[in-house]
Structures are given as structure tokens and as C-alpha cells.
C-alpha positions as CSV (number, residue, x, y, z in Angstrom):
1,X,-70.8,-28.7,-188.2
2,X,-73.0,-25.9,-187.6
3,X,-75.1,-25.5,-190.7
4,X,-77.9,-22.9,-191.3
5,X,-79.9,-24.7,-188.7
6,X,-77.3,-26.5,-186.9
7,X,-79.0,-29.6,-185.9
8,X,-82.7,-28.4,-185.6
9,X,-83.8,-31.3,-188.3
10,X,-82.1,-34.1,-186.3
11,X,-83.8,-32.7,-183.0
12,X,-87.4,-32.0,-184.3
13,X,-88.2,-35.8,-184.3
14,X,-87.3,-36.1,-180.9
15,X,-89.8,-33.0,-179.8
16,X,-92.3,-33.5,-181.8
17,X,-92.8,-37.2,-180.1
18,X,-92.6,-35.3,-176.9
19,X,-89.1,-37.2,-176.0
20,X,-87.4,-33.8,-174.8
21,X,-89.6,-32.9,-172.1
22,X,-89.9,-36.5,-170.9
23,X,-86.0,-36.9,-171.2
24,X,-85.3,-33.4,-169.7
25,X,-87.3,-34.0,-166.8
26,X,-86.1,-37.7,-165.8
27,X,-82.2,-36.6,-166.4
28,X,-82.4,-33.8,-163.6
29,X,-82.6,-36.7,-161.1
30,X,-79.4,-38.6,-163.1
31,X,-77.6,-35.3,-163.0
32,X,-78.0,-35.0,-159.2
33,X,-76.7,-38.5,-158.5
34,X,-73.8,-38.3,-161.1
35,X,-72.9,-35.3,-160.7
36,X,-73.7,-32.2,-163.4
37,X,-72.0,-32.3,-166.5
38,X,-69.8,-29.3,-167.1
39,X,-69.4,-26.5,-169.3
40,X,-66.3,-25.7,-171.0
41,X,-65.3,-22.0,-170.1
42,X,-65.0,-20.1,-173.2
43,X,-63.3,-17.1,-171.5
44,X,-60.2,-17.0,-169.8
45,X,-60.6,-16.0,-166.2
46,X,-57.6,-13.5,-166.6
47,X,-59.1,-11.7,-169.3
48,X,-61.0,-8.6,-168.1
49,X,-63.9,-7.5,-170.8
50,X,-65.2,-3.9,-170.1
51,X,-68.6,-3.1,-169.5
52,X,-69.8,-0.3,-171.8
53,X,-72.1,2.1,-171.1
54,X,-75.7,1.5,-172.5
55,X,-77.2,4.4,-170.3
56,X,-78.6,6.0,-174.1
57,X,-79.9,2.8,-175.2
58,X,-83.3,3.0,-175.7
59,X,-84.1,-0.7,-176.0
60,X,-82.4,-4.2,-177.3
61,X,-84.5,-6.4,-179.4
62,X,-83.4,-9.8,-179.7
63,X,-84.7,-12.1,-182.7
64,X,-84.7,-15.5,-182.8
65,X,-86.9,-18.6,-184.5
66,X,-88.9,-21.0,-183.0
67,X,-87.5,-23.9,-185.2
68,X,-84.2,-25.0,-183.3
69,X,-85.5,-27.1,-180.2
70,X,-83.6,-26.8,-177.7
71,X,-82.7,-23.6,-178.7
72,X,-85.6,-21.6,-179.6
73,X,-88.7,-23.2,-179.5
74,X,-92.7,-22.6,-178.3
75,X,-93.7,-24.7,-175.2
76,X,-97.0,-26.2,-174.7
77,X,-98.3,-23.1,-173.3
78,X,-97.7,-21.3,-176.6
79,X,-94.3,-19.7,-174.7
80,X,-91.1,-18.6,-176.6
81,X,-88.7,-20.8,-174.8
82,X,-85.0,-22.3,-174.9
83,X,-81.7,-22.3,-174.5
84,X,-81.2,-19.0,-176.4
85,X,-84.2,-17.4,-174.9
86,X,-82.8,-17.8,-171.3
87,X,-79.5,-16.5,-172.6
88,X,-80.9,-13.5,-174.0
89,X,-82.8,-12.5,-170.8
90,X,-79.6,-13.3,-168.7
91,X,-77.6,-11.0,-170.8
92,X,-80.3,-8.4,-170.2
93,X,-80.0,-9.0,-166.7
94,X,-76.4,-9.2,-166.2
95,X,-76.1,-5.8,-168.4
96,X,-79.0,-4.1,-165.9
97,X,-81.3,-3.6,-169.1
98,X,-84.1,-5.9,-168.2
99,X,-86.5,-3.2,-168.9
100,X,-85.6,-2.6,-172.0
101,X,-85.0,-6.0,-173.1
102,X,-87.3,-8.2,-175.8
103,X,-87.3,-11.3,-177.3
104,X,-88.9,-11.4,-180.7
105,X,-89.4,-14.6,-183.4
106,X,-89.5,-14.5,-186.7
107,X,-88.9,-17.4,-189.5
108,X,-85.6,-18.5,-189.8
109,X,-85.1,-17.4,-193.4
110,X,-86.1,-13.5,-192.4
111,X,-83.6,-13.5,-189.4
112,X,-80.7,-12.0,-191.4
113,X,-82.9,-9.6,-193.2
114,X,-84.6,-8.6,-190.5
115,X,-81.3,-7.6,-188.5
116,X,-80.2,-5.8,-191.9
117,X,-83.3,-3.7,-191.8
118,X,-82.9,-2.8,-188.1
119,X,-86.1,-5.0,-186.9
120,X,-84.2,-6.5,-184.4
121,X,-80.7,-5.1,-183.0
122,X,-79.2,-8.8,-182.0
123,X,-79.7,-12.2,-183.6
124,X,-79.7,-15.7,-181.2
125,X,-80.5,-18.3,-183.3
126,X,-77.9,-20.5,-184.0
127,X,-77.1,-18.8,-187.2
128,X,-73.2,-20.3,-188.6
129,X,-70.6,-17.8,-188.8
130,X,-69.5,-17.9,-192.3
131,X,-67.0,-15.2,-194.4
132,X,-69.9,-13.8,-196.5
133,X,-71.8,-13.0,-193.0
134,X,-68.5,-11.3,-191.2
135,X,-68.2,-9.1,-194.0
136,X,-72.1,-7.9,-193.1
137,X,-72.3,-8.1,-189.6
138,X,-70.9,-8.2,-186.3
139,X,-70.3,-11.1,-183.9
140,X,-70.2,-11.9,-180.2
141,X,-67.5,-14.5,-178.8
142,X,-68.8,-17.9,-178.8
143,X,-71.2,-18.9,-175.8
144,X,-71.5,-22.8,-176.6
145,X,-69.4,-24.7,-178.8
146,X,-71.0,-28.3,-180.3
147,X,-68.6,-30.8,-180.2
148,X,-68.3,-34.3,-182.2
149,X,-68.6,-37.2,-179.9
150,X,-68.2,-41.0,-180.0
151,X,-71.5,-43.3,-179.2
152,X,-70.6,-47.2,-178.6
153,X,-73.1,-50.1,-178.4
154,X,-72.5,-51.3,-174.5
155,X,-72.7,-55.0,-176.0
156,X,-69.3,-54.5,-178.0
157,X,-66.1,-55.7,-176.4
158,X,-63.7,-52.7,-176.0
159,X,-60.2,-52.8,-174.8
160,X,-59.7,-49.3,-173.6
161,X,-61.6,-45.9,-172.4
162,X,-60.4,-43.9,-175.6
163,X,-60.8,-43.6,-179.1
164,X,-57.8,-45.8,-179.6
165,X,-59.7,-48.9,-178.2
166,X,-62.2,-48.6,-181.6
167,X,-59.1,-49.3,-183.9
168,X,-60.2,-52.6,-185.7
169,X,-63.7,-51.9,-184.7
170,X,-66.7,-50.9,-187.3
171,X,-67.4,-47.2,-186.9
172,X,-70.5,-45.7,-188.4
173,X,-70.6,-42.4,-189.7
174,X,-73.0,-40.6,-192.3
175,X,-71.6,-39.9,-195.7
176,X,-70.6,-37.1,-197.0
177,X,-70.6,-35.3,-193.7
178,X,-67.9,-32.8,-192.0
179,X,-68.2,-35.8,-189.4
180,X,-66.7,-38.1,-191.8
181,X,-64.2,-35.7,-192.9
182,X,-63.3,-35.1,-189.2
183,X,-63.1,-38.9,-188.2
184,X,-60.7,-39.4,-191.0
185,X,-58.1,-36.6,-190.1
186,X,-58.5,-37.3,-186.6
187,X,-58.4,-41.2,-186.5
188,X,-57.1,-42.5,-189.4
189,X,-56.5,-45.9,-187.9
190,X,-60.6,-46.2,-187.5
191,X,-62.4,-48.2,-189.8
192,X,-65.0,-46.1,-190.8
193,X,-68.5,-47.4,-192.2
194,X,-70.5,-44.7,-194.0
195,X,-74.4,-44.5,-193.9
196,X,-76.6,-42.8,-196.4
197,X,-78.7,-40.8,-193.1
198,X,-78.5,-40.5,-189.5
199,X,-81.1,-42.6,-188.9
200,X,-79.5,-45.4,-190.7
201,X,-76.3,-45.1,-189.1
202,X,-78.1,-44.8,-185.7
203,X,-80.2,-47.9,-186.4
204,X,-77.2,-49.9,-187.4
205,X,-75.5,-49.0,-184.1
206,X,-78.5,-50.0,-182.0
207,X,-78.6,-53.4,-184.1
208,X,-75.2,-53.5,-183.7
209,X,-74.0,-53.5,-187.0
210,X,-71.3,-51.1,-186.0
211,X,-69.6,-51.2,-182.7
212,X,-69.7,-47.3,-182.6
213,X,-71.0,-44.3,-184.2
214,X,-69.3,-40.8,-184.9
215,X,-71.2,-37.5,-185.1
216,X,-72.3,-34.4,-183.4
217,X,-72.6,-34.4,-179.8
218,X,-75.9,-32.8,-179.7
219,X,-77.9,-35.3,-181.5
220,X,-76.0,-38.0,-180.0
221,X,-76.8,-36.7,-176.3
222,X,-80.5,-36.8,-177.2
223,X,-80.7,-39.9,-178.8
224,X,-78.8,-42.4,-176.3
225,X,-81.2,-40.8,-173.7
226,X,-84.6,-41.8,-175.9
227,X,-86.4,-44.7,-176.4
228,X,-85.2,-44.8,-179.8
229,X,-81.8,-45.9,-178.5
230,X,-83.4,-48.9,-176.7
231,X,-80.8,-48.1,-173.7
232,X,-77.8,-50.1,-176.3
233,X,-75.4,-47.1,-175.8
234,X,-73.5,-44.6,-174.1
235,X,-71.4,-41.8,-175.4
236,X,-67.9,-42.6,-175.6
237,X,-64.4,-40.7,-175.4
238,X,-64.0,-37.2,-176.5
239,X,-65.5,-34.2,-176.5
240,X,-63.6,-33.4,-180.1
241,X,-63.9,-29.6,-181.6
242,X,-62.3,-28.4,-184.2
243,X,-62.8,-24.8,-185.7
244,X,-62.0,-25.7,-189.3
245,X,-64.4,-28.9,-189.4
246,X,-67.2,-27.8,-186.7
247,X,-67.2,-23.8,-187.3
248,X,-66.5,-21.1,-184.8
249,X,-69.8,-22.2,-182.6
250,X,-72.6,-20.3,-181.3
251,X,-73.0,-16.7,-181.2
252,X,-74.8,-13.5,-181.1
253,X,-75.0,-11.5,-184.8
254,X,-75.2,-7.9,-184.6
255,X,-75.2,-5.0,-187.1
256,X,-71.8,-3.6,-188.1
257,X,-72.6,0.0,-186.3
258,X,-73.4,-1.8,-183.1
259,X,-69.7,-2.3,-181.7
260,X,-70.5,-0.7,-178.2
261,X,-73.2,-3.2,-177.9
262,X,-71.3,-6.1,-179.4
263,X,-68.8,-5.3,-176.6
264,X,-71.2,-5.4,-174.1
265,X,-72.7,-8.7,-175.0
266,X,-69.5,-9.9,-174.9
267,X,-68.7,-8.7,-171.5
268,X,-72.2,-10.1,-170.4
269,X,-71.5,-13.6,-171.9
270,X,-67.9,-13.4,-170.0
271,X,-69.7,-12.7,-166.5
272,X,-72.3,-15.3,-166.9
273,X,-69.4,-17.9,-168.2
274,X,-67.4,-17.3,-164.9
275,X,-70.5,-16.4,-162.5
276,X,-72.0,-20.1,-163.5
277,X,-75.2,-18.7,-164.5
278,X,-74.6,-20.1,-168.3
279,X,-74.0,-23.4,-166.7
280,X,-77.2,-23.6,-165.0
281,X,-78.9,-22.9,-168.3
282,X,-77.0,-25.3,-170.2
283,X,-77.8,-27.8,-167.6
284,X,-81.6,-26.9,-168.1
285,X,-81.5,-28.4,-171.6
286,X,-78.7,-30.4,-171.6
287,X,-78.8,-32.4,-168.5
288,X,-77.0,-35.5,-169.7
289,X,-74.2,-32.6,-170.8
290,X,-72.4,-32.5,-174.7
291,X,-69.0,-32.7,-173.3
């Protein structure tokens, strides 16, 4: 589920150890050989979103943070980088306002207040959409959904290639999470084994104390390609999406008065989705894919 920082704490360890950059570089070769993973289109190809007139716009200031890799972080040269940063630049390019576009990093906890105080025009930082925030702000259409996935131990014999093959096998999940609730709701026949932490879950999967695990696809995608997994495991079946359990997806938050700008951003996101540039950014940061 998208929480205040989505899965930033999960991925911080990978980036701090330098695992992300290594996995990222090596993954391009894998993607080229096996076929690039595709990003689901979130905009109907038949839907036409009008491009509002932004000629009177003085500037567009995107606000983000630096503690949610691979969406936003500071690279080894001290440069603001990440999926959200690249997407913000592409949005400005699509709207033909690159010369008016600025991207600024502020502490995650200050994003809401900075936008409310008009210190920026749009927040692109993985903020979860909540009913309370919807009363205060506008939100763009989603540009990325973070699904749930199974990951299996390759040594476990499974009779099939779908989740049905996991029936009767021990499947781990982190206790008290939306993924535990989602697993029970979606797959009542699966024997769930709850773990207190994500680290305990993944260690049990690697050591084959469970045959599979169910969790956030973002964390699993990086874990299976990192040294921590010891090449034990692979993503299995899915992806599984549920607004009830996992939220509305990743969006851009704007002030209530900026309806025209919100429509313009929706237009840009739809165009980027259709012309493949959103897919290019996705592959840049998720070469193994989430789906």
C-alpha cells in the first residue's frame, strides 16, 4: 500500500549499500536479451485530454524530496535524480514550458506545508492520496501503480505457473500489513505464515523456510536482483492491483486553485504514456520490471 513514503524505508538499505546502481547497470543487458518489461497503460487510448493554454504561466515549480530512491534521491555527484525528477522534466517538455520549469527538493515532512504556502506549484514525491488530502488539494491522474507480487524460492517444486500452484505451500507475509490482508482476501486457499518484519520474511524465503512470499512488487523486484537473495528466488505470477488495499497509485498533488494546471499535467501524462516516454523512464529505473 502507498503509505506516507511508500516503500522508501525498504529500499534505503539497498541504495545505501550501493546495490541499486550495480543492479541498474547490469539489468539493461538482461532487459535487452529477454525483452523489456512493459508498463501498463493507465490512460485509455481513445480518451482525449485537452491541452490547456499555459501561455500566462510564469513558472512551474515541482517539489520533491531526496529520500525515496529510486523515485527521488541525490546521486553520487550531488545532483537531484530519480524517476519523479525525470518525469517532471518530461512533463514540462511535453507542455512546452521547459524554460519555466523548476524542480526543488525539500524535506518530505515539509512538502504539504510548502505547497499550501505556495512555495511550489506541484508535489511529485510519492505522497499517498487520502480523503483528508483530497479535501485540501487536487491530484493528477495516476502515473504509476505499485502492485503486489509473489516471489518464489526456485528450489520449491510448484505444480503450475499461477498462484493456484501455491495452495498447500507455506507462503510468507509481513504481519499486520495490507499485503497480509490482501493475501487473505484474494487467495483464501493459500496457507499464510506471518513474519514480524520484512527482513525476517525474506531471510525465511531465501533459506526455504517458506516456499514463497507475498509483498510489495517494488521491494521484491530489487531484492531478487540483489546479492541479498543469493539468486534463490524469482517473481511469480501477478501483478495484483487493488485500490482498496494498495491505494490509488502515484500521483502529483497541486493546490485547489490550480485546476487548469492539473488538467495540463493530466494531458502531459496521457501523452507520455501513449508515446512511450513514460515507459522509457520506467525502464531507466525499473529494468527488471514491477509487472
